[in-house]
KEMI-252495 format. One record per residue (C-alpha): x, y, z; residue number from 0; residue in three letters. Coordinates in pm, whole numbers, plus 50000, padded with zeros to 5 digits. Layout:
! KEMI-252495
r u = X v = Y w = Z resi = NUM resn = ALA;
...
! end
This chain:
! KEMI-252495
r u = 65087 v = 59207 w = 38543 resi = 0 resn = UNK;
r u = 64713 v = 59266 w = 38532 resi = 1 resn = UNK;
r u = 64523 v = 59367 w = 38845 resi = 2 resn = UNK;
r u = 64223 v = 59154 w = 38939 resi = 3 resn = UNK;
r u = 63938 v = 59172 w = 39185 resi = 4 resn = UNK;
r u = 63995 v = 58849 w = 39377 resi = 5 resn = UNK;
r u = 63693 v = 58651 w = 39495 resi = 6 resn = UNK;
r u = 63745 v = 58419 w = 39795 resi = 7 resn = UNK;
r u = 63539 v = 58100 w = 39821 resi = 8 resn = UNK;
r u = 63545 v = 57799 w = 40052 resi = 9 resn = UNK;
r u = 63638 v = 57458 w = 39916 resi = 10 resn = UNK;
r u = 63298 v = 57313 w = 40012 resi = 11 resn = UNK;
r u = 63111 v = 57589 w = 39819 resi = 12 resn = UNK;
r u = 62984 v = 57395 w = 39517 resi = 13 resn = UNK;
r u = 62848 v = 57705 w = 39345 resi = 14 resn = UNK;
r u = 63183 v = 57875 w = 39401 resi = 15 resn = UNK;
r u = 63367 v = 57582 w = 39241 resi = 16 resn = UNK;
r u = 63135 v = 57607 w = 38940 resi = 17 resn = UNK;
r u = 63219 v = 57979 w = 38911 resi = 18 resn = UNK;
r u = 63587 v = 57891 w = 38934 resi = 19 resn = UNK;
r u = 63544 v = 57647 w = 38646 resi = 20 resn = UNK;
r u = 63385 v = 57922 w = 38438 resi = 21 resn = UNK;
r u = 63671 v = 58160 w = 38520 resi = 22 resn = UNK;
r u = 63916 v = 57902 w = 38388 resi = 23 resn = UNK;
r u = 63713 v = 57842 w = 38072 resi = 24 resn = UNK;
r u = 63710 v = 58218 w = 38014 resi = 25 resn = UNK;
r u = 64090 v = 58233 w = 38033 resi = 26 resn = UNK;
r u = 64122 v = 58355 w = 38393 resi = 27 resn = UNK;
r u = 64332 v = 58243 w = 38689 resi = 28 resn = UNK;
r u = 64222 v = 58049 w = 38998 resi = 29 resn = UNK;
r u = 64431 v = 57955 w = 39304 resi = 30 resn = UNK;
r u = 64325 v = 57619 w = 39449 resi = 31 resn = UNK;
r u = 64441 v = 57369 w = 39711 resi = 32 resn = UNK;
r u = 64606 v = 57037 w = 39635 resi = 33 resn = UNK;
r u = 64748 v = 56773 w = 39866 resi = 34 resn = UNK;
r u = 65100 v = 56909 w = 39798 resi = 35 resn = UNK;
r u = 65084 v = 57292 w = 39788 resi = 36 resn = UNK;
r u = 64838 v = 57553 w = 39661 resi = 37 resn = UNK;
r u = 64836 v = 57579 w = 39282 resi = 38 resn = UNK;
r u = 64792 v = 57876 w = 39047 resi = 39 resn = UNK;
r u = 64568 v = 57741 w = 38772 resi = 40 resn = UNK;
r u = 64477 v = 57828 w = 38414 resi = 41 resn = UNK;
r u = 64334 v = 57638 w = 38116 resi = 42 resn = UNK;
r u = 64632 v = 57428 w = 38006 resi = 43 resn = UNK;
r u = 64521 v = 57427 w = 37641 resi = 44 resn = UNK;
r u = 64499 v = 57808 w = 37606 resi = 45 resn = UNK;
r u = 64839 v = 57970 w = 37562 resi = 46 resn = UNK;
r u = 64701 v = 58315 w = 37643 resi = 47 resn = UNK;
r u = 64567 v = 58188 w = 37977 resi = 48 resn = UNK;
r u = 64891 v = 58009 w = 38063 resi = 49 resn = UNK;
r u = 65088 v = 58327 w = 37995 resi = 50 resn = UNK;
r u = 64884 v = 58482 w = 38274 resi = 51 resn = UNK;
r u = 65040 v = 58231 w = 38518 resi = 52 resn = UNK;
r u = 65392 v = 58342 w = 38431 resi = 53 resn = UNK;
r u = 65290 v = 58708 w = 38467 resi = 54 resn = UNK;
r u = 65117 v = 58658 w = 38804 resi = 55 resn = UNK;
r u = 65416 v = 58470 w = 38946 resi = 56 resn = UNK;
r u = 65692 v = 58667 w = 38776 resi = 57 resn = UNK;
r u = 65811 v = 58326 w = 38655 resi = 58 resn = UNK;
r u = 66069 v = 58274 w = 38377 resi = 59 resn = UNK;
r u = 65893 v = 58143 w = 38066 resi = 60 resn = UNK;
r u = 66146 v = 57862 w = 38008 resi = 61 resn = UNK;
r u = 66037 v = 57695 w = 38334 resi = 62 resn = UNK;
r u = 65778 v = 57428 w = 38238 resi = 63 resn = UNK;
r u = 65445 v = 57384 w = 38415 resi = 64 resn = UNK;
r u = 65253 v = 57078 w = 38535 resi = 65 resn = UNK;
r u = 64915 v = 56992 w = 38383 resi = 66 resn = UNK;
r u = 64655 v = 56857 w = 38627 resi = 67 resn = UNK;
r u = 64391 v = 56606 w = 38521 resi = 68 resn = UNK;
r u = 64099 v = 56438 w = 38697 resi = 69 resn = UNK;
r u = 64107 v = 56102 w = 38517 resi = 70 resn = UNK;
r u = 64322 v = 55876 w = 38299 resi = 71 resn = UNK;
r u = 64090 v = 55933 w = 38004 resi = 72 resn = UNK;
r u = 64238 v = 56283 w = 37967 resi = 73 resn = UNK;
r u = 64594 v = 56160 w = 37902 resi = 74 resn = UNK;
r u = 64564 v = 56070 w = 37531 resi = 75 resn = UNK;
r u = 64492 v = 56429 w = 37433 resi = 76 resn = UNK;
r u = 64800 v = 56552 w = 37620 resi = 77 resn = UNK;
r u = 65060 v = 56288 w = 37523 resi = 78 resn = UNK;
r u = 65150 v = 56134 w = 37188 resi = 79 resn = UNK;
r u = 65129 v = 55795 w = 37353 resi = 80 resn = UNK;
r u = 65072 v = 55661 w = 37703 resi = 81 resn = UNK;
r u = 65378 v = 55453 w = 37807 resi = 82 resn = UNK;
r u = 65306 v = 55100 w = 37925 resi = 83 resn = UNK;
r u = 65507 v = 55166 w = 38243 resi = 84 resn = UNK;
r u = 65251 v = 55424 w = 38349 resi = 85 resn = UNK;
r u = 64978 v = 55169 w = 38420 resi = 86 resn = UNK;
r u = 65136 v = 55028 w = 38738 resi = 87 resn = UNK;
r u = 65264 v = 55369 w = 38848 resi = 88 resn = UNK;
r u = 64914 v = 55515 w = 38816 resi = 89 resn = UNK;
r u = 64760 v = 55220 w = 38997 resi = 90 resn = UNK;
r u = 64987 v = 55278 w = 39295 resi = 91 resn = UNK;
r u = 65033 v = 55654 w = 39306 resi = 92 resn = UNK;
r u = 64744 v = 55828 w = 39126 resi = 93 resn = UNK;
r u = 64557 v = 56020 w = 39241 resi = 94 resn = UNK;
r u = 64843 v = 56156 w = 39447 resi = 95 resn = UNK;
r u = 65166 v = 56358 w = 39462 resi = 96 resn = UNK;
r u = 65336 v = 56210 w = 39154 resi = 97 resn = UNK;
r u = 65396 v = 56393 w = 38823 resi = 98 resn = UNK;
r u = 65497 v = 56206 w = 38508 resi = 99 resn = UNK;
r u = 65651 v = 56359 w = 38195 resi = 100 resn = UNK;
r u = 65568 v = 56224 w = 37848 resi = 101 resn = UNK;
r u = 65601 v = 56337 w = 37486 resi = 102 resn = UNK;
r u = 65339 v = 56606 w = 37434 resi = 103 resn = UNK;
r u = 65062 v = 56598 w = 37176 resi = 104 resn = UNK;
r u = 64990 v = 56870 w = 36920 resi = 105 resn = UNK;
r u = 64717 v = 57006 w = 37149 resi = 106 resn = UNK;
r u = 64976 v = 57115 w = 37406 resi = 107 resn = UNK;
r u = 65139 v = 57449 w = 37331 resi = 108 resn = UNK;
r u = 65494 v = 57563 w = 37388 resi = 109 resn = UNK;
r u = 65395 v = 57803 w = 37664 resi = 110 resn = UNK;
r u = 65285 v = 57537 w = 37913 resi = 111 resn = UNK;
r u = 65579 v = 57309 w = 37825 resi = 112 resn = UNK;
r u = 65846 v = 57578 w = 37852 resi = 113 resn = UNK;
r u = 65939 v = 57519 w = 37488 resi = 114 resn = UNK;
r u = 66007 v = 57148 w = 37540 resi = 115 resn = UNK;
r u = 65864 v = 56860 w = 37334 resi = 116 resn = UNK;
r u = 65736 v = 56702 w = 37656 resi = 117 resn = UNK;
r u = 65468 v = 56790 w = 37911 resi = 118 resn = UNK;
r u = 65434 v = 56702 w = 38279 resi = 119 resn = UNK;
r u = 65101 v = 56562 w = 38402 resi = 120 resn = UNK;
r u = 64963 v = 56467 w = 38741 resi = 121 resn = UNK;
r u = 64630 v = 56363 w = 38893 resi = 122 resn = UNK;
r u = 64582 v = 56535 w = 39231 resi = 123 resn = UNK;
r u = 64400 v = 56357 w = 39512 resi = 124 resn = UNK;
r u = 64265 v = 56668 w = 39686 resi = 125 resn = UNK;
r u = 63884 v = 56669 w = 39646 resi = 126 resn = UNK;
r u = 63871 v = 57043 w = 39572 resi = 127 resn = UNK;
r u = 64135 v = 57012 w = 39299 resi = 128 resn = UNK;
r u = 63947 v = 56723 w = 39140 resi = 129 resn = UNK;
r u = 63614 v = 56909 w = 39159 resi = 130 resn = UNK;
r u = 63771 v = 57217 w = 39000 resi = 131 resn = UNK;
r u = 63918 v = 57023 w = 38706 resi = 132 resn = UNK;
r u = 63579 v = 56860 w = 38647 resi = 133 resn = UNK;
r u = 63400 v = 57195 w = 38673 resi = 134 resn = UNK;
r u = 63640 v = 57354 w = 38424 resi = 135 resn = UNK;
r u = 63606 v = 57065 w = 38178 resi = 136 resn = UNK;
r u = 63969 v = 57110 w = 38077 resi = 137 resn = UNK;
r u = 64313 v = 57014 w = 38207 resi = 138 resn = UNK;
r u = 64455 v = 57280 w = 38440 resi = 139 resn = UNK;
r u = 64813 v = 57403 w = 38419 resi = 140 resn = UNK;
r u = 64928 v = 57497 w = 38768 resi = 141 resn = UNK;
r u = 65261 v = 57572 w = 38935 resi = 142 resn = UNK;
r u = 65271 v = 57661 w = 39305 resi = 143 resn = UNK;
r u = 65076 v = 57978 w = 39387 resi = 144 resn = UNK;
r u = 65368 v = 58185 w = 39516 resi = 145 resn = UNK;
r u = 65573 v = 58469 w = 39377 resi = 146 resn = UNK;
r u = 65848 v = 58309 w = 39174 resi = 147 resn = UNK;
r u = 66145 v = 58196 w = 39381 resi = 148 resn = UNK;
r u = 65979 v = 58231 w = 39723 resi = 149 resn = UNK;
r u = 65847 v = 57951 w = 39948 resi = 150 resn = UNK;
r u = 65541 v = 57772 w = 39815 resi = 151 resn = UNK;
r u = 65210 v = 57830 w = 39998 resi = 152 resn = UNK;
r u = 65090 v = 57535 w = 40203 resi = 153 resn = UNK;
r u = 64790 v = 57709 w = 40360 resi = 154 resn = UNK;
r u = 64520 v = 57951 w = 40248 resi = 155 resn = UNK;
r u = 64671 v = 58252 w = 40429 resi = 156 resn = UNK;
r u = 65001 v = 58221 w = 40242 resi = 157 resn = UNK;
r u = 64828 v = 58178 w = 39905 resi = 158 resn = UNK;
r u = 64617 v = 58485 w = 39977 resi = 159 resn = UNK;
r u = 64921 v = 58691 w = 40078 resi = 160 resn = UNK;
r u = 65099 v = 58610 w = 39752 resi = 161 resn = UNK;
r u = 64815 v = 58615 w = 39500 resi = 162 resn = UNK;
r u = 64538 v = 58850 w = 39614 resi = 163 resn = UNK;
r u = 64483 v = 59109 w = 39340 resi = 164 resn = UNK;
r u = 64669 v = 58893 w = 39084 resi = 165 resn = UNK;
r u = 64400 v = 58631 w = 39019 resi = 166 resn = UNK;
r u = 64022 v = 58619 w = 38980 resi = 167 resn = UNK;
r u = 63959 v = 58366 w = 39258 resi = 168 resn = UNK;
r u = 64129 v = 58190 w = 39550 resi = 169 resn = UNK;
r u = 63970 v = 57875 w = 39692 resi = 170 resn = UNK;
r u = 64028 v = 57814 w = 40064 resi = 171 resn = UNK;
r u = 64093 v = 57445 w = 40119 resi = 172 resn = UNK;
r u = 64278 v = 57463 w = 40450 resi = 173 resn = UNK;
r u = 64628 v = 57325 w = 40502 resi = 174 resn = UNK;
r u = 64802 v = 57098 w = 40251 resi = 175 resn = UNK;
r u = 64875 v = 56741 w = 40358 resi = 176 resn = UNK;
r u = 65229 v = 56698 w = 40222 resi = 177 resn = UNK;
r u = 65374 v = 57049 w = 40210 resi = 178 resn = UNK;
r u = 65621 v = 57001 w = 39923 resi = 179 resn = UNK;
r u = 65552 v = 56988 w = 39552 resi = 180 resn = UNK;
r u = 65494 v = 56658 w = 39376 resi = 181 resn = UNK;
r u = 65756 v = 56405 w = 39278 resi = 182 resn = UNK;
r u = 65846 v = 56449 w = 38909 resi = 183 resn = UNK;
r u = 65979 v = 56169 w = 38690 resi = 184 resn = UNK;
r u = 66010 v = 56134 w = 38315 resi = 185 resn = UNK;
r u = 65909 v = 55837 w = 38103 resi = 186 resn = UNK;
r u = 66003 v = 56027 w = 37787 resi = 187 resn = UNK;
r u = 66355 v = 55883 w = 37799 resi = 188 resn = UNK;
r u = 66512 v = 55552 w = 37891 resi = 189 resn = UNK;
r u = 66587 v = 55469 w = 38163 resi = 190 resn = UNK;
r u = 66319 v = 55657 w = 38360 resi = 191 resn = UNK;
r u = 66463 v = 55951 w = 38550 resi = 192 resn = UNK;
r u = 66364 v = 56123 w = 38875 resi = 193 resn = UNK;
r u = 66382 v = 56499 w = 38819 resi = 194 resn = UNK;
r u = 66230 v = 56634 w = 39142 resi = 195 resn = UNK;
r u = 66180 v = 56439 w = 39466 resi = 196 resn = UNK;
r u = 65855 v = 56462 w = 39662 resi = 197 resn = UNK;
r u = 65627 v = 56260 w = 39887 resi = 198 resn = UNK;
r u = 65642 v = 55962 w = 39649 resi = 199 resn = UNK;
r u = 65998 v = 55852 w = 39722 resi = 200 resn = UNK;
r u = 66267 v = 55695 w = 39499 resi = 201 resn = UNK;
r u = 66239 v = 55381 w = 39710 resi = 202 resn = UNK;
r u = 65865 v = 55354 w = 39631 resi = 203 resn = UNK;
r u = 65916 v = 55428 w = 39261 resi = 204 resn = UNK;
r u = 66184 v = 55160 w = 39229 resi = 205 resn = UNK;
r u = 65930 v = 54899 w = 39334 resi = 206 resn = UNK;
r u = 65781 v = 54963 w = 38987 resi = 207 resn = UNK;
r u = 66074 v = 55113 w = 38794 resi = 208 resn = UNK;
r u = 66374 v = 54902 w = 38887 resi = 209 resn = UNK;
r u = 66595 v = 55098 w = 38643 resi = 210 resn = UNK;
r u = 66503 v = 55444 w = 38778 resi = 211 resn = UNK;
r u = 66796 v = 55686 w = 38798 resi = 212 resn = UNK;
r u = 66812 v = 56009 w = 38997 resi = 213 resn = UNK;
r u = 66902 v = 56311 w = 38787 resi = 214 resn = UNK;
r u = 67216 v = 56493 w = 38912 resi = 215 resn = UNK;
r u = 67012 v = 56818 w = 38922 resi = 216 resn = UNK;
r u = 66817 v = 56683 w = 39221 resi = 217 resn = UNK;
r u = 67125 v = 56752 w = 39435 resi = 218 resn = UNK;
r u = 67335 v = 56983 w = 39219 resi = 219 resn = UNK;
r u = 67292 v = 57310 w = 39033 resi = 220 resn = UNK;
r u = 67222 v = 57298 w = 38660 resi = 221 resn = UNK;
r u = 67510 v = 57410 w = 38442 resi = 222 resn = UNK;
r u = 67491 v = 57751 w = 38278 resi = 223 resn = UNK;
r u = 67265 v = 57734 w = 37970 resi = 224 resn = UNK;
r u = 67129 v = 57389 w = 38053 resi = 225 resn = UNK;
r u = 66754 v = 57355 w = 37990 resi = 226 resn = UNK;
r u = 66528 v = 57254 w = 38278 resi = 227 resn = UNK;
r u = 66324 v = 56940 w = 38205 resi = 228 resn = UNK;
r u = 66103 v = 56986 w = 38511 resi = 229 resn = UNK;
r u = 65972 v = 57260 w = 38737 resi = 230 resn = UNK;
r u = 66200 v = 57334 w = 39031 resi = 231 resn = UNK;
r u = 66527 v = 57243 w = 38859 resi = 232 resn = UNK;
r u = 66677 v = 57556 w = 38714 resi = 233 resn = UNK;
r u = 66639 v = 57862 w = 38932 resi = 234 resn = UNK;
r u = 66691 v = 57952 w = 39298 resi = 235 resn = UNK;
r u = 66365 v = 57834 w = 39449 resi = 236 resn = UNK;
r u = 66167 v = 57814 w = 39770 resi = 237 resn = UNK;
r u = 66375 v = 58085 w = 39940 resi = 238 resn = UNK;
r u = 66271 v = 58339 w = 40204 resi = 239 resn = UNK;
r u = 66406 v = 58694 w = 40198 resi = 240 resn = UNK;
r u = 66666 v = 58585 w = 40451 resi = 241 resn = UNK;
r u = 67001 v = 58442 w = 40342 resi = 242 resn = UNK;
r u = 66982 v = 58064 w = 40392 resi = 243 resn = UNK;
r u = 67292 v = 57852 w = 40455 resi = 244 resn = UNK;
r u = 67260 v = 57473 w = 40475 resi = 245 resn = UNK;
r u = 67473 v = 57318 w = 40750 resi = 246 resn = UNK;
r u = 67558 v = 56947 w = 40732 resi = 247 resn = UNK;
r u = 67679 v = 56769 w = 41045 resi = 248 resn = UNK;
r u = 67587 v = 56580 w = 41361 resi = 249 resn = UNK;
r u = 67371 v = 56748 w = 41627 resi = 250 resn = UNK;
r u = 67684 v = 56809 w = 41833 resi = 251 resn = UNK;
r u = 67872 v = 56961 w = 41539 resi = 252 resn = UNK;
r u = 67573 v = 57178 w = 41450 resi = 253 resn = UNK;
r u = 67540 v = 57312 w = 41805 resi = 254 resn = UNK;
r u = 67913 v = 57388 w = 41824 resi = 255 resn = UNK;
r u = 67896 v = 57565 w = 41488 resi = 256 resn = UNK;
r u = 67611 v = 57785 w = 41612 resi = 257 resn = UNK;
r u = 67804 v = 57865 w = 41931 resi = 258 resn = UNK;
r u = 68052 v = 58038 w = 41705 resi = 259 resn = UNK;
r u = 67769 v = 58253 w = 41566 resi = 260 resn = UNK;
r u = 67658 v = 58394 w = 41902 resi = 261 resn = UNK;
r u = 67611 v = 58768 w = 41871 resi = 262 resn = UNK;
r u = 67581 v = 58760 w = 41491 resi = 263 resn = UNK;
r u = 67315 v = 59014 w = 41396 resi = 264 resn = UNK;
r u = 66983 v = 58866 w = 41285 resi = 265 resn = UNK;
r u = 67123 v = 58511 w = 41282 resi = 266 resn = UNK;
r u = 66864 v = 58234 w = 41326 resi = 267 resn = UNK;
r u = 66868 v = 57855 w = 41319 resi = 268 resn = UNK;
r u = 66627 v = 57632 w = 41127 resi = 269 resn = UNK;
r u = 66658 v = 57313 w = 41325 resi = 270 resn = UNK;
r u = 66502 v = 56985 w = 41432 resi = 271 resn = UNK;
r u = 66253 v = 56983 w = 41718 resi = 272 resn = UNK;
r u = 66478 v = 56773 w = 41943 resi = 273 resn = UNK;
r u = 66763 v = 57026 w = 41942 resi = 274 resn = UNK;
r u = 66573 v = 57358 w = 41951 resi = 275 resn = UNK;
r u = 66583 v = 57420 w = 42327 resi = 276 resn = UNK;
r u = 66961 v = 57377 w = 42356 resi = 277 resn = UNK;
r u = 67070 v = 57598 w = 42065 resi = 278 resn = UNK;
r u = 67239 v = 57933 w = 42130 resi = 279 resn = UNK;
r u = 67055 v = 58120 w = 41852 resi = 280 resn = UNK;
r u = 66688 v = 58210 w = 41815 resi = 281 resn = UNK;
r u = 66538 v = 57931 w = 41609 resi = 282 resn = UNK;
r u = 66244 v = 57776 w = 41431 resi = 283 resn = UNK;
r u = 66209 v = 57397 w = 41422 resi = 284 resn = UNK;
r u = 66077 v = 57224 w = 41112 resi = 285 resn = UNK;
r u = 66000 v = 56881 w = 41253 resi = 286 resn = UNK;
r u = 66161 v = 56581 w = 41416 resi = 287 resn = UNK;
r u = 66502 v = 56460 w = 41299 resi = 288 resn = UNK;
r u = 66362 v = 56126 w = 41179 resi = 289 resn = UNK;
r u = 66027 v = 56260 w = 41049 resi = 290 resn = UNK;
r u = 66080 v = 56343 w = 40682 resi = 291 resn = UNK;
r u = 65710 v = 56384 w = 40609 resi = 292 resn = UNK;
r u = 65669 v = 56614 w = 40907 resi = 293 resn = UNK;
r u = 65966 v = 56821 w = 40790 resi = 294 resn = UNK;
r u = 65814 v = 56845 w = 40443 resi = 295 resn = UNK;
r u = 65480 v = 56958 w = 40584 resi = 296 resn = UNK;
r u = 65638 v = 57234 w = 40794 resi = 297 resn = UNK;
r u = 65931 v = 57353 w = 40581 resi = 298 resn = UNK;
r u = 65779 v = 57628 w = 40368 resi = 299 resn = UNK;
r u = 65571 v = 57771 w = 40652 resi = 300 resn = UNK;
r u = 65885 v = 57783 w = 40866 resi = 301 resn = UNK;
r u = 66080 v = 57968 w = 40596 resi = 302 resn = UNK;
r u = 65802 v = 58227 w = 40584 resi = 303 resn = UNK;
r u = 65800 v = 58245 w = 40964 resi = 304 resn = UNK;
r u = 66172 v = 58327 w = 40966 resi = 305 resn = UNK;
r u = 66104 v = 58628 w = 40745 resi = 306 resn = UNK;
r u = 65829 v = 58739 w = 40981 resi = 307 resn = UNK;
r u = 66078 v = 58716 w = 41270 resi = 308 resn = UNK;
r u = 66325 v = 58939 w = 41084 resi = 309 resn = UNK;
r u = 66593 v = 58679 w = 41019 resi = 310 resn = UNK;
r u = 66892 v = 58802 w = 40821 resi = 311 resn = UNK;
r u = 67085 v = 58476 w = 40796 resi = 312 resn = UNK;
r u = 66936 v = 58132 w = 40857 resi = 313 resn = UNK;
r u = 67160 v = 57836 w = 40937 resi = 314 resn = UNK;
r u = 66950 v = 57534 w = 40842 resi = 315 resn = UNK;
r u = 67041 v = 57192 w = 40980 resi = 316 resn = UNK;
r u = 67064 v = 56951 w = 40689 resi = 317 resn = UNK;
r u = 66803 v = 56670 w = 40685 resi = 318 resn = UNK;
r u = 66865 v = 56306 w = 40609 resi = 319 resn = UNK;
r u = 66830 v = 56231 w = 40237 resi = 320 resn = UNK;
r u = 66643 v = 55900 w = 40267 resi = 321 resn = UNK;
r u = 66275 v = 55874 w = 40180 resi = 322 resn = UNK;
r u = 66086 v = 56203 w = 40188 resi = 323 resn = UNK;
r u = 66400 v = 56358 w = 40338 resi = 324 resn = UNK;
r u = 66543 v = 56377 w = 39985 resi = 325 resn = UNK;
r u = 66261 v = 56614 w = 39889 resi = 326 resn = UNK;
r u = 66326 v = 56830 w = 40196 resi = 327 resn = UNK;
r u = 66698 v = 56843 w = 40118 resi = 328 resn = UNK;
r u = 66624 v = 56931 w = 39754 resi = 329 resn = UNK;
r u = 66408 v = 57229 w = 39860 resi = 330 resn = UNK;
r u = 66654 v = 57349 w = 40123 resi = 331 resn = UNK;
r u = 66960 v = 57335 w = 39899 resi = 332 resn = UNK;
r u = 66776 v = 57547 w = 39643 resi = 333 resn = UNK;
r u = 66656 v = 57788 w = 39909 resi = 334 resn = UNK;
r u = 67023 v = 57819 w = 40006 resi = 335 resn = UNK;
r u = 67134 v = 57878 w = 39649 resi = 336 resn = UNK;
r u = 67350 v = 57563 w = 39688 resi = 337 resn = UNK;
r u = 67553 v = 57718 w = 39974 resi = 338 resn = UNK;
r u = 67641 v = 57429 w = 40206 resi = 339 resn = UNK;
r u = 67877 v = 57417 w = 40504 resi = 340 resn = UNK;
r u = 67990 v = 57059 w = 40571 resi = 341 resn = UNK;
r u = 68120 v = 57028 w = 40925 resi = 342 resn = UNK;
! end
């Protein structure tokens, strides 16, 4: 990994955004805010620049990246064809936290696509992300701006902690609105398939795509040797240094389970706000039991907080899987390496 002198600029610094665009055109790396999480960006059409992303993150090169655009007019140079189903999806959900996979054009290299014949594209709604894409004059490939496998950064401080000295610039855009990465679906096969849940829910997507199916890898581990079609599918992801165990059960069952862990060294609970005060273990709450969006917004920051507190094992209360809760469950089960205790 190369060492870099990292410049810090504010999101409202127009001159700084122009410098960031030049860094990207020159093949450098820029960390920038989006409405989901902070992204680690490079020129999507320069393989040498995209390789820098994998090096900065320590990310496996068979894990595909998402290409960010500022307008629909950029799609034809990235995809062989624009599917007719995209029009209504884009009208409802772009700009926003939805990523769509299509058959890639000859302009898109194998590095950004993880060796696949498809490429994932999204149009972020964050004004700084949009301004950066326009300043760069090129689509921006960007995974989350964290060290590979660890929780994604949802605020400037976490992006700085992970990427200072690894990139040329970090843009401070404050806290992210959604807190989990974008929903990913593919239109490159029939029927359309949800590959990663996010703030755009399956229920919302099915208002447009009545035949949408949810890929088994959303809830289950990929089989050995199986190729990942989307970011966030293949490897242990989103995990703190602590050992995370997902615990599924009622509030009463969860509390009784934790009673049996009294005295366990460095044991913590990751719980809902309503139950925190009554639990027998030190704990961090990640939102209300019925507030999937709130849980999503807080989850990654809470996982980082548990490391700061010195947690050794974290018993995380399983969220509901409806709506945005599916995205929260997806991140937690990967943070836990698919270790689930069902009470």
